[in-house]
C-alpha positions as CSV (number, residue, x, y, z in Angstrom):
1,M,0.1,0.0,0.0
2,V,3.1,2.6,0.7
3,A,4.3,1.5,-2.3
4,S,1.6,2.0,-3.9
5,S,1.2,5.4,-3.0
6,D,4.8,6.5,-3.8
7,P,4.0,9.2,-7.1
8,E,0.8,10.5,-4.8
9,F,3.1,11.3,-1.6
10,V,6.2,12.9,-4.2
11,S,3.3,14.8,-5.7
12,C,1.7,16.3,-2.5
13,L,5.5,17.1,-1.4
14,A,5.8,19.2,-4.8
15,A,2.6,20.7,-4.2
16,A,3.3,21.6,-0.2
17,A,6.6,23.1,-2.0
18,V,4.3,25.2,-5.0
19,A,2.2,26.3,-1.5
20,T,4.9,27.8,0.0
21,A,7.2,29.2,-2.8
22,A,3.7,31.2,-3.9
23,A,2.7,32.3,-0.3
24,V,6.4,33.5,-0.5
25,A,5.8,35.5,-3.6
26,V,2.8,37.0,-2.3
27,F,5.2,39.0,0.8
28,L,7.5,39.6,-2.3
29,V,5.2,41.4,-4.4
30,R,3.1,43.2,-1.8
31,G,2.6,47.0,-3.0
32,S,1.9,45.6,-6.6
33,T,-0.9,44.4,-9.0
34,A,0.5,40.8,-8.8
35,V,-0.3,39.7,-5.3
36,P,-4.0,38.1,-6.9
37,A,-2.0,35.9,-9.0
38,A,0.3,34.7,-6.3
39,L,-3.1,34.1,-4.0
40,W,-4.0,32.2,-6.7
41,A,-1.1,30.2,-7.1
42,V,-1.5,29.5,-3.4
43,A,-5.0,28.1,-3.9
44,A,-4.1,26.4,-6.8
45,A,-1.4,24.6,-4.9
46,L,-3.3,23.8,-1.7
47,V,-6.3,22.3,-3.4
48,F,-3.4,20.1,-5.2
49,S,-2.2,18.9,-2.5
50,L,-5.0,18.3,-0.9
51,D,-6.0,15.9,-4.1
52,M,-2.6,14.3,-3.8
53,A,-2.8,13.5,-0.2
54,A,-6.4,12.1,-0.2
55,R,-5.3,9.3,-3.2
56,A,-1.9,9.1,-0.9
57,A,-4.2,7.8,2.1
58,G,-6.7,6.0,-0.1
59,W,-9.6,8.2,0.3
60,L,-10.4,9.3,-3.4
61,V,-10.0,6.1,-5.6
62,D,-12.6,6.2,-8.0
63,P,-11.4,7.1,-11.1
64,A,-14.5,9.9,-12.2
65,A,-14.0,11.5,-9.0
66,I,-10.0,11.9,-9.5
67,A,-10.7,13.0,-12.8
68,A,-13.2,15.8,-11.1
69,T,-10.5,16.8,-8.7
70,R,-8.2,17.2,-11.2
71,L,-10.0,19.5,-13.5
72,V,-10.5,21.8,-10.8
73,V,-6.9,21.3,-9.6
74,V,-6.1,23.1,-13.6
75,A,-8.5,25.8,-13.6
76,L,-7.2,26.7,-10.4
77,S,-3.9,26.6,-11.7
78,L,-4.5,28.8,-14.8
79,C,-6.1,31.7,-12.5
80,P,-2.6,33.1,-11.9
81,T,-1.9,33.6,-15.6
82,M,-5.3,35.7,-16.3
83,A,-4.9,37.7,-12.7
84,I,-1.7,39.0,-14.5
85,L,-3.4,39.8,-17.7
86,G,-5.9,42.4,-16.4
87,A,-2.8,43.3,-13.5
88,K,-3.7,47.1,-14.5
89,R,-5.1,49.2,-11.2
90,P,-8.0,50.3,-10.7
91,Q,-9.9,47.2,-12.9
92,H,-7.2,44.5,-11.4
93,G,-9.8,44.4,-8.4
94,V,-12.6,43.8,-10.2
95,W,-10.7,41.2,-12.4
96,Q,-10.2,39.0,-10.1
97,F,-14.1,38.2,-10.4
98,I,-13.7,37.6,-14.1
99,V,-11.0,35.2,-13.1
100,G,-12.9,33.5,-10.9
101,S,-15.5,33.5,-12.8
102,L,-13.3,31.6,-15.8
103,A,-12.4,29.1,-12.8
104,G,-15.9,28.5,-12.5
105,V,-16.8,27.7,-16.3
106,L,-13.3,25.5,-16.5
107,V,-14.7,23.2,-13.8
108,M,-18.8,23.4,-15.1
109,P,-17.6,19.9,-16.2
110,A,-16.7,18.5,-13.1
111,L,-19.8,19.8,-11.2
112,S,-22.0,18.3,-13.9
113,A,-20.3,14.8,-13.6
114,T,-20.7,15.1,-9.9
115,L,-23.8,16.5,-9.2
116,V,-25.9,15.6,-12.6
117,R,-24.4,12.2,-13.6
118,P,-22.3,10.6,-10.4
119,G,-19.9,8.1,-11.3
120,S,-19.1,9.3,-15.1
121,M,-16.4,10.9,-16.2
122,P,-16.2,15.3,-17.1
123,D,-17.2,16.0,-20.1
124,V,-15.3,18.4,-21.1
125,H,-15.4,20.1,-24.7
126,P,-13.1,20.5,-27.3
127,V,-12.9,24.4,-27.1
128,Q,-11.5,23.9,-23.7
129,R,-9.3,21.2,-24.1
130,W,-7.7,23.6,-26.6
131,F,-7.8,26.5,-24.3
132,M,-6.5,25.2,-21.3
133,P,-3.1,24.2,-23.0
134,L,-3.2,28.0,-24.9
135,L,-3.4,29.4,-21.5
136,V,-0.6,27.7,-19.9
137,V,1.5,28.8,-23.3
138,V,0.3,32.2,-22.9
139,G,1.3,32.2,-19.3
140,W,5.2,30.7,-20.5
141,M,5.7,33.3,-23.2
142,N,5.0,36.1,-20.8
143,F,7.7,35.5,-19.0
144,A,9.8,33.6,-21.3
145,A,12.2,36.6,-22.0
146,T,12.4,37.6,-18.5
147,R,15.4,36.1,-16.3
148,H,12.2,33.9,-14.6
149,G,12.2,32.5,-18.3
150,V,13.9,28.9,-17.2
151,A,11.3,28.6,-14.2
152,A,8.4,29.8,-16.1
153,A,9.2,26.7,-19.0
154,A,9.3,24.6,-15.9
155,V,6.2,25.5,-14.7
156,A,4.4,25.1,-18.0
157,A,6.1,22.1,-18.9
158,G,4.7,20.7,-15.5
159,Q,1.3,22.1,-16.1
160,C,0.7,20.1,-19.4
161,L,1.6,17.5,-17.9
162,L,-1.1,17.6,-14.8
163,L,-3.8,18.6,-17.5
164,R,-3.0,15.9,-19.5
165,P,-6.2,13.6,-19.2
166,F,-7.4,16.8,-20.8
167,L,-5.8,17.6,-23.6
168,P,-6.7,17.3,-26.9
169,F,-7.6,13.8,-28.2
170,V,-6.6,12.4,-24.8
171,E,-9.4,10.7,-22.7
172,P,-9.6,11.6,-19.0
173,G,-10.2,7.3,-18.6
174,G,-6.3,6.7,-18.3
175,I,-6.2,9.1,-15.2
176,M,-5.7,6.0,-13.0
177,A,-2.2,5.2,-15.2
178,M,-0.7,8.7,-15.3
179,R,0.1,8.7,-11.4
180,V,3.8,8.9,-12.2
181,T,3.3,11.5,-14.9
182,D,1.3,13.6,-12.0
183,A,4.1,13.3,-9.9
184,V,6.6,14.2,-12.4
185,G,4.6,17.2,-13.4
186,A,4.0,18.6,-9.7
187,C,7.9,18.3,-9.6
188,L,8.0,20.5,-12.5
189,V,6.1,23.0,-11.5
190,A,7.0,23.3,-7.6
191,L,11.1,23.1,-9.2
192,G,9.8,26.4,-10.8
193,A,8.0,28.0,-8.4
194,V,11.1,27.6,-6.3
195,L,13.7,28.8,-8.5
196,A,11.4,32.3,-9.2
197,A,10.8,32.7,-5.9
198,A,14.3,32.4,-5.0
199,Q,15.3,34.8,-8.3
200,S,12.7,37.3,-7.1
201,I,15.0,37.5,-3.4
202,G,18.1,38.1,-5.2
203,W,17.1,40.7,-7.4
204,P,19.6,43.1,-6.4
205,V,22.8,40.2,-7.5
206,G,21.3,40.1,-11.0
207,V,20.9,44.0,-11.5
208,R,24.3,44.0,-10.9
209,G,25.7,43.8,-14.4
210,R,22.9,46.3,-16.0
211,L,24.3,49.3,-13.3
212,S,27.6,48.5,-14.6
213,A,26.6,48.7,-18.2
214,L,25.0,52.2,-17.6
215,Q,28.2,54.2,-16.2
216,A,27.5,56.8,-19.1
217,Q,23.6,57.2,-17.9
218,P,22.7,59.9,-15.6
219,A,22.3,58.1,-12.2
220,L,18.7,59.4,-10.9
221,L,17.5,58.2,-14.0
222,T,18.8,54.7,-13.5
223,R,17.4,55.1,-10.3
224,E,13.9,56.3,-10.8
225,I,13.1,54.6,-13.8
226,D,15.5,51.8,-15.1
227,L,15.2,49.9,-11.7
228,P,12.0,49.9,-11.1
229,F,10.5,49.0,-14.4
230,L,13.0,46.5,-14.4
231,A,11.9,44.8,-11.2
232,L,8.3,45.4,-12.6
233,R,9.8,43.4,-16.1
234,E,10.5,40.5,-13.9
235,T,6.9,40.7,-11.6
236,L,4.1,41.2,-14.0
237,G,6.4,39.6,-17.3
238,A,7.1,40.9,-20.6
239,A,3.1,41.5,-21.5
240,W,2.9,45.1,-19.6
241,A,6.4,45.6,-19.6
242,L,6.3,46.5,-23.6
243,R,3.1,48.0,-22.6
244,I,4.7,50.7,-20.0
245,A,7.7,51.2,-22.4
246,E,5.2,52.0,-25.7
247,R,3.8,54.5,-23.5
248,F,6.5,56.2,-22.4
249,N,8.3,56.1,-25.6
250,V,5.0,58.2,-27.2
251,V,5.6,60.7,-24.1
252,A,9.3,61.0,-24.6
253,E,9.3,61.4,-28.3
254,A,6.0,64.4,-28.1
255,R,7.9,65.9,-25.7
256,G,11.4,65.4,-26.9
257,W,13.1,63.8,-24.1
258,P,16.4,61.9,-25.4
259,C,15.3,58.6,-23.7
260,R,13.8,55.9,-24.5
261,L,12.5,52.7,-22.6
262,R,13.4,49.1,-23.9
263,F,12.5,46.3,-22.5
264,A,15.9,45.8,-21.2
265,G,16.0,49.1,-19.6
266,L,16.2,52.8,-20.3
267,E,18.4,54.3,-22.5
268,A,19.8,57.7,-22.4
269,A,21.5,60.1,-24.9
270,G,22.1,63.7,-25.0
271,D,23.8,66.1,-23.4
272,P,24.8,64.6,-20.2
273,D,25.2,67.4,-18.3
274,D,21.4,68.3,-19.6
275,H,19.0,67.5,-16.4
276,S,16.5,69.7,-18.0
277,W,14.1,67.0,-18.6
278,H,14.9,64.6,-16.2
279,R,12.0,65.0,-13.2
280,D,9.6,65.5,-16.3
281,A,10.8,62.2,-17.6
282,I,10.6,60.7,-13.9
283,R,7.2,62.1,-13.5
284,G,6.0,60.2,-16.7
285,A,7.3,57.1,-15.8
286,R,6.0,57.2,-12.2
287,A,2.7,58.1,-13.0
288,L,2.2,54.5,-15.7
289,L,4.4,52.4,-13.1
290,H,1.7,53.7,-10.2
291,R,-0.9,52.1,-12.4
292,F,1.2,48.8,-11.3
293,V,2.5,49.2,-8.0
294,S,2.4,51.5,-4.9
295,D,4.9,54.2,-3.5
296,A,6.2,51.6,-1.2
297,W,7.4,49.4,-3.8
298,L,8.9,51.4,-5.6
299,R,11.1,52.9,-2.4
300,R,12.0,49.7,-1.8
301,H,13.2,48.1,-5.2
302,V,15.1,51.3,-5.9
303,S,16.7,51.0,-2.3
304,R,17.5,47.2,-3.0
305,G,19.0,47.6,-6.4
306,F,21.0,51.2,-6.2
307,S,22.7,52.1,-2.9
308,P,23.7,55.5,-2.8
309,G,26.9,54.9,-0.6
310,E,28.1,52.1,-3.0
311,Y,28.0,54.4,-6.4
312,G,28.7,57.7,-5.2
313,S,28.2,61.1,-6.8
314,R,26.5,59.0,-9.4
315,V,23.4,58.7,-7.6
316,A,23.1,62.2,-6.2
317,P,20.0,63.8,-8.5
318,P,20.4,67.0,-10.5
319,E,20.1,70.4,-8.8
320,E,16.8,71.9,-8.7
321,G,16.3,74.5,-11.6
322,K,18.8,72.2,-13.8
């Protein structure tokens, strides 16, 4: 009995690791609109842990019930990606009702099978079978070009293994034979979640190379625009980072600022002694960033990534009136 439960036990431990990493992420992204996504991840990991614990203890043995529970886990695991896609103030709070509605729609086949046709397998529509892996790919692509690219790839691969019974052309009736696949998928998700959390904790180490490459760039711009933008890119992914850069560049071009915000960070040109446009550029960037983060978040990431004592006069703000 113990040997037969080994894959479920491994899956349970992996799901617990994901829940722990997601809980750490809630703390790390505090002050940003990524908090709901982290909370959805915690919920999905906890439900998956309960699912695997019930199977390991022998409380959940009916294939139909296992398939229905797995569909609930899969639906919740897709919610963080949807939450990120709507992570802009002020609608990010209301957006969570849309995310919850999506989860409800995705679990409808499980509810129907449990309440209307007890003992039958969930009848997942082909459109839903294609939509779920598509949403996994969207979540991976959002972070593929960031420092969390490897972690996102591991999470996406694990999610695909976990939702395998509901992929196109796969019958959920074989879910009992996927115990080892479930364990591998859970371990991949755990690996990605723990790696992402570790990378977020060590973020200042990751920006040292970026700072050393910006010796010619005014320090105030690096501190007030470049570092918060890079931190937000790692928090919300490419979709919102590119949108912020696009809006900033439109304003920069209209006002004649000799700088552009790229995916890799700020690029400033022009006379290094001309500070006349710096504060306007900072105000413009902060107005965009405030749609996603609080002042406390901005202060925290600026202080983590840029130490005035370490960089001396480079961090001194320009004198007023220049």
